[in-house]
N, CA, C and O atoms as a MOPAC input file, in Angstrom:
PM7 MOZYME 1SCF
protein

 N     -9.88500 1    36.84400 1    31.02000 1
 C     -8.69100 1    37.20600 1    30.30500 1
 C     -8.58200 1    36.28600 1    29.09000 1
 O     -8.79400 1    35.07800 1    29.19100 1
 N     -8.25300 1    36.86900 1    27.95900 1
 C     -8.04700 1    36.11100 1    26.73200 1
 C     -6.61900 1    36.36800 1    26.27500 1
 O     -6.16200 1    37.51100 1    26.24100 1
 N     -5.92300 1    35.29500 1    25.92600 1
 C     -4.53800 1    35.40800 1    25.47700 1
 C     -4.45600 1    34.89800 1    24.04400 1
 O     -4.88000 1    33.78600 1    23.72900 1
 N     -3.89500 1    35.75000 1    23.18400 1
 C     -3.76200 1    35.39800 1    21.76600 1
 C     -2.29400 1    35.33700 1    21.36800 1
 O     -1.46700 1    36.10900 1    21.85300 1
 N     -1.99400 1    34.41100 1    20.48600 1
 C     -0.68600 1    34.33800 1    19.82600 1
 C     -0.95400 1    34.67100 1    18.37200 1
 O     -1.67900 1    33.95800 1    17.67900 1
 N     -0.35800 1    35.76600 1    17.92000 1
 C     -0.71100 1    36.34400 1    16.63100 1
 C     -2.21200 1    36.64500 1    16.68800 1
 O     -2.62100 1    37.47000 1    17.50500 1
 N     -3.03700 1    36.02200 1    15.87100 1
 C     -4.47900 1    36.30600 1    15.89400 1
 C     -5.29500 1    35.15100 1    16.47800 1
 O     -6.52400 1    35.21700 1    16.51700 1
 N     -4.61500 1    34.09400 1    16.93000 1
 C     -5.29400 1    32.91100 1    17.42400 1
 C     -5.35900 1    32.89100 1    18.95000 1
 O     -4.35600 1    33.13600 1    19.62100 1
 N     -6.53100 1    32.60100 1    19.49300 1
 C     -6.68200 1    32.46300 1    20.94500 1
 C     -5.99500 1    31.17900 1    21.37500 1
 O     -6.29800 1    30.09800 1    20.86900 1
 N     -5.06300 1    31.30800 1    22.31800 1
 C     -4.36400 1    30.12100 1    22.82400 1
 C     -4.75800 1    29.77900 1    24.25800 1
 O     -4.52700 1    28.66000 1    24.71500 1
 N     -5.35600 1    30.74300 1    24.97500 1
 C     -5.75500 1    30.48400 1    26.35500 1
 C     -6.78600 1    31.50000 1    26.80800 1
 O     -6.86000 1    32.61000 1    26.28000 1
 N     -7.57900 1    31.10600 1    27.79000 1
 C     -8.50900 1    32.03800 1    28.42400 1
 C     -8.62400 1    31.65300 1    29.89400 1
 O     -8.59300 1    30.47500 1    30.25000 1
 N     -8.75600 1    32.66600 1    30.73300 1
 C     -8.86300 1    32.47000 1    32.18100 1
 C    -10.12300 1    33.17200 1    32.66500 1
 O    -10.48000 1    34.23900 1    32.16600 1
 N    -10.79000 1    32.57100 1    33.63400 1
 C    -11.95200 1    33.22400 1    34.23300 1
 C    -11.60200 1    33.67500 1    35.64800 1
 O    -10.57400 1    33.28200 1    36.20000 1
 N    -12.45000 1    34.48400 1    36.21400 1
 C    -12.20100 1    35.00400 1    37.56000 1
 C    -12.40600 1    33.94600 1    38.63900 1
 O    -11.98900 1    34.15000 1    39.77900 1
 N    -13.03300 1    32.83200 1    38.31200 1
 C    -13.26100 1    31.78100 1    39.31400 1
 C    -12.14400 1    30.72900 1    39.32200 1
 O    -12.27800 1    29.68300 1    39.95700 1
 N    -11.03600 1    31.01100 1    38.60800 1
 C     -9.89900 1    30.09900 1    38.60600 1
 C     -9.86100 1    29.12500 1    37.45300 1
 O     -8.88900 1    28.38600 1    37.29700 1
 N    -10.89100 1    29.11300 1    36.65000 1
 C    -10.96200 1    28.21300 1    35.51100 1
 C    -10.01500 1    28.69700 1    34.41300 1
 O     -9.93500 1    29.89600 1    34.14500 1
 N     -9.29500 1    27.76200 1    33.77500 1
 C     -8.37000 1    28.08300 1    32.68000 1
 C     -8.60100 1    27.12800 1    31.51800 1
 O     -8.81700 1    25.93400 1    31.72300 1
 N     -8.55500 1    27.65200 1    30.30300 1
 C     -8.69200 1    26.83400 1    29.10400 1
 C     -7.49900 1    27.10700 1    28.20100 1
 O     -7.18800 1    28.26200 1    27.91200 1
 N     -6.83000 1    26.05100 1    27.75300 1
 C     -5.70600 1    26.16500 1    26.83200 1
 C     -6.02900 1    25.41900 1    25.55100 1
 O     -6.52700 1    24.29400 1    25.59500 1
 N     -5.75300 1    26.02900 1    24.42100 1
 C     -6.01500 1    25.37300 1    23.14400 1
 C     -4.97400 1    24.29400 1    22.86200 1
 O     -5.29400 1    23.25500 1    22.28500 1
 N     -3.73700 1    24.53800 1    23.26600 1
 C     -2.63300 1    23.64000 1    22.96800 1
 C     -2.23200 1    22.88000 1    24.24000 1
 O     -1.89300 1    23.48900 1    25.25400 1
 N     -2.27600 1    21.56600 1    24.17300 1
 C     -1.91900 1    20.75400 1    25.34400 1
 C     -0.47300 1    20.98500 1    25.76500 1
 O     -0.13600 1    20.77400 1    26.93000 1
 N      0.38800 1    21.41400 1    24.84600 1
 C      1.78400 1    21.69000 1    25.19400 1
 C      1.90200 1    22.86200 1    26.15800 1
 O      2.90400 1    22.97600 1    26.86400 1
 N      0.90300 1    23.73300 1    26.20300 1
 C      0.92700 1    24.87800 1    27.11100 1
 C      0.41600 1    24.53100 1    28.50300 1
 O      0.46800 1    25.36200 1    29.41000 1
 N     -0.07400 1    23.31200 1    28.67500 1
 C     -0.57700 1    22.87400 1    29.97800 1
 C      0.48500 1    21.97900 1    30.60300 1
 O      0.81400 1    20.92100 1    30.06700 1
 N      1.01300 1    22.41100 1    31.73600 1
 C      2.01600 1    21.62400 1    32.45800 1
 C      1.59200 1    21.55100 1    33.91700 1
 O      0.90700 1    22.44500 1    34.41400 1
 N      1.99600 1    20.49400 1    34.59900 1
 C      1.62300 1    20.32700 1    36.00500 1
 C      2.03100 1    21.51800 1    36.85700 1
 O      1.28700 1    21.91800 1    37.75300 1
 N      3.18900 1    22.08600 1    36.59600 1
 C      3.65300 1    23.20600 1    37.41100 1
 C      2.77800 1    24.44000 1    37.22400 1
 O      2.71300 1    25.29400 1    38.10800 1
 N      2.10900 1    24.53900 1    36.08500 1
 C      1.25600 1    25.70200 1    35.82700 1
 C      0.07700 1    25.75900 1    36.79200 1
 O     -0.42900 1    26.84300 1    37.08600 1
 N     -0.36200 1    24.61700 1    37.28300 1
 C     -1.54100 1    24.61000 1    38.15300 1
 C     -1.29500 1    25.35000 1    39.46100 1
 O     -2.24200 1    25.80000 1    40.10500 1
 N     -0.03300 1    25.48100 1    39.85800 1
 C      0.28400 1    26.17200 1    41.10200 1
 C      0.62200 1    27.64300 1    40.88800 1
 O      0.84500 1    28.37000 1    41.85600 1
 N      0.66100 1    28.08800 1    39.64600 1
 C      1.01300 1    29.47300 1    39.33500 1
 C     -0.21700 1    30.36700 1    39.37800 1
 O     -1.33700 1    29.92500 1    39.12200 1
 N      0.01400 1    31.62800 1    39.70600 1
 C     -1.06100 1    32.61000 1    39.57200 1
 C     -1.25100 1    32.89500 1    38.08700 1
 O     -0.41500 1    32.51900 1    37.26500 1
 N     -2.34500 1    33.55500 1    37.74900 1
 C     -2.56900 1    33.92200 1    36.34700 1
 C     -1.42500 1    34.78100 1    35.81900 1
 O     -0.97600 1    34.59000 1    34.68900 1
 N     -0.95200 1    35.72200 1    36.62700 1
 C      0.12800 1    36.60500 1    36.17500 1
 C      1.42800 1    35.84300 1    35.94600 1
 O      2.15100 1    36.12400 1    34.99000 1
 N      1.72800 1    34.89200 1    36.80800 1
 C      2.92100 1    34.06400 1    36.61000 1
 C      2.80600 1    33.24000 1    35.33500 1
 O      3.77100 1    33.10100 1    34.58300 1
 N      1.63600 1    32.70600 1    35.10500 1
 C      1.40400 1    31.91100 1    33.90700 1
 C      1.52000 1    32.76200 1    32.64600 1
 O      2.08700 1    32.31600 1    31.64800 1
 N      0.99300 1    33.97000 1    32.68300 1
 C      1.11600 1    34.88700 1    31.53900 1
 C      2.59400 1    35.15700 1    31.25400 1
 O      3.00300 1    35.20200 1    30.09400 1
 N      3.38100 1    35.33300 1    32.28900 1
 C      4.82000 1    35.56600 1    32.09800 1
 C      5.48000 1    34.36900 1    31.42100 1
 O      6.32100 1    34.55000 1    30.54000 1
 N      5.11700 1    33.16100 1    31.81400 1
 C      5.65800 1    31.95000 1    31.16900 1
 C      5.26400 1    31.89700 1    29.69200 1
 O      6.08300 1    31.54600 1    28.84300 1
 N      4.01500 1    32.24300 1    29.38800 1
 C      3.57600 1    32.24500 1    28.00000 1
 C      4.30000 1    33.32600 1    27.20000 1
 O      4.60900 1    33.12700 1    26.02600 1
 N      4.57000 1    34.46700 1    27.83000 1
 C      5.33300 1    35.53400 1    27.16400 1
 C      6.74400 1    35.05200 1    26.83700 1
 O      7.27900 1    35.35500 1    25.77000 1
 N      7.34300 1    34.30100 1    27.75900 1
 C      8.67200 1    33.74400 1    27.50400 1
 C      8.64300 1    32.81900 1    26.29300 1
 O      9.56700 1    32.82600 1    25.48000 1
 N      7.59200 1    32.03200 1    26.17600 1
 C      7.48500 1    31.06000 1    25.08200 1
 C      7.15800 1    31.73300 1    23.75500 1
 O      7.78700 1    31.43300 1    22.74000 1
 N      6.17300 1    32.64900 1    23.74800 1
 C      5.67200 1    33.21300 1    22.49900 1
 C      6.23900 1    34.59000 1    22.15700 1
 O      6.10100 1    35.04900 1    21.02300 1
 N      6.87000 1    35.24700 1    23.11600 1
 C      7.49600 1    36.54000 1    22.85800 1
 C      6.50300 1    37.65500 1    22.55300 1
 O      5.38900 1    37.67600 1    23.07700 1
 N      6.92400 1    38.57400 1    21.70100 1
 C      6.12800 1    39.77000 1    21.39200 1
 C      4.86100 1    39.49400 1    20.59900 1
 O      4.03100 1    40.38900 1    20.44500 1
 N      4.69200 1    38.28800 1    20.09700 1
 C      3.48900 1    37.97900 1    19.33300 1
 C      2.30200 1    37.64700 1    20.23400 1
 O      1.21700 1    37.33500 1    19.74300 1
 N      2.50500 1    37.71200 1    21.55100 1
 C      1.43700 1    37.41300 1    22.50700 1
 C      0.65200 1    38.67500 1    22.83900 1
 O      1.24200 1    39.72400 1    23.09500 1
 N     -0.67400 1    38.58000 1    22.83600 1
 C     -1.55600 1    39.69200 1    23.19200 1
 C     -2.44600 1    39.25900 1    24.35000 1
 O     -2.97400 1    38.14700 1    24.35800 1
 N     -2.60800 1    40.15100 1    25.33000 1
 C     -3.42500 1    39.87400 1    26.50400 1
 C     -4.61900 1    40.83000 1    26.50100 1
 O     -4.45200 1    42.04300 1    26.38100 1
 N     -5.82300 1    40.27200 1    26.63300 1
 C     -7.04000 1    41.07900 1    26.67000 1
 C     -7.75800 1    40.81300 1    27.98200 1
 O     -8.13700 1    39.67800 1    28.27200 1
 N     -7.94300 1    41.85600 1    28.76800 1
 C     -8.70400 1    41.74600 1    30.01200 1
 C     -9.97500 1    42.56600 1    29.86200 1
 O     -9.95500 1    43.67800 1    29.33400 1
 N    -11.07100 1    42.00600 1    30.33100 1
 C    -12.37600 1    42.64400 1    30.17900 1
 C    -12.87000 1    43.18700 1    31.51200 1
 O    -12.64000 1    42.57100 1    32.55200 1
 N    -13.54200 1    44.32700 1    31.49600 1
 C    -14.17200 1    44.83600 1    32.72100 1
 C    -15.19200 1    43.82400 1    33.23900 1
 O    -15.79000 1    43.08500 1    32.45700 1
 N    -15.38500 1    43.79200 1    34.52700 1
 C    -16.25500 1    42.79900 1    35.16300 1
 C    -17.63200 1    42.68300 1    34.49900 1
 O    -18.11900 1    41.57000 1    34.30100 1
 N    -18.25100 1    43.77900 1    34.16000 1
 C    -19.61500 1    43.72600 1    33.59600 1
 C    -19.63300 1    43.52300 1    32.08500 1
 O    -20.70800 1    43.52100 1    31.48500 1
 N    -18.47000 1    43.35000 1    31.45400 1
 C    -18.41700 1    43.16900 1    29.99700 1
 C    -17.71000 1    41.87900 1    29.59300 1
 O    -17.31500 1    41.73000 1    28.43700 1
 N    -17.54700 1    40.96000 1    30.51500 1
 C    -16.83100 1    39.71700 1    30.21500 1
 C    -17.65500 1    38.82600 1    29.29100 1
 O    -18.85100 1    38.63000 1    29.50700 1
 N    -17.00300 1    38.28700 1    28.25600 1
 C    -17.71100 1    37.37400 1    27.35700 1
 C    -17.84000 1    35.98100 1    27.98400 1
 O    -17.09000 1    35.62800 1    28.89400 1
 N    -18.77500 1    35.21900 1    27.49700 1
 C    -18.89500 1    33.81900 1    27.90500 1
 C    -17.83000 1    33.02300 1    27.15900 1
 O    -17.22000 1    33.53400 1    26.22000 1
 N    -17.60400 1    31.78700 1    27.56500 1
 C    -16.64900 1    30.92900 1    26.87700 1
 C    -17.04700 1    30.74400 1    25.41800 1
 O    -16.19800 1    30.77800 1    24.52700 1
 N    -18.32600 1    30.55100 1    25.18100 1
 C    -18.81000 1    30.37300 1    23.80800 1
 C    -18.52700 1    31.62300 1    22.96800 1
 O    -18.15400 1    31.51300 1    21.80000 1
 N    -18.70000 1    32.79600 1    23.55000 1
 C    -18.42800 1    34.03900 1    22.82300 1
 C    -16.93200 1    34.21400 1    22.54100 1
 O    -16.55000 1    34.73500 1    21.49300 1
 N    -16.10400 1    33.78400 1    23.46700 1
 C    -14.65800 1    33.90700 1    23.27200 1
 C    -14.19900 1    33.08100 1    22.07500 1
 O    -13.40000 1    33.55000 1    21.26400 1
 N    -14.69600 1    31.86600 1    21.96400 1
 C    -14.23100 1    30.95200 1    20.92100 1
 C    -15.14000 1    30.91700 1    19.69400 1
 O    -15.05100 1    29.99800 1    18.87900 1
 N    -15.98400 1    31.88300 1    19.56600 1
 C    -16.89100 1    31.98600 1    18.42600 1
 C    -16.12800 1    32.20700 1    17.15000 1
 O    -16.72900 1    32.31900 1    16.08200 1

């Protein structure tokens, strides 16, 4: 899953539980106990309608390097 604010990637999640955030302000201790969907809801609260969520089919997922290219 790739999450963008406007056109900038602010976070990405993998299916193995790994999460990457561009902004340290978006990383909070309480987030570690949230599911991906709960975390997306928190980011929606913060960024509003300018947030875009992209989910990829299992066989078409990009690598981390491809996401941040």
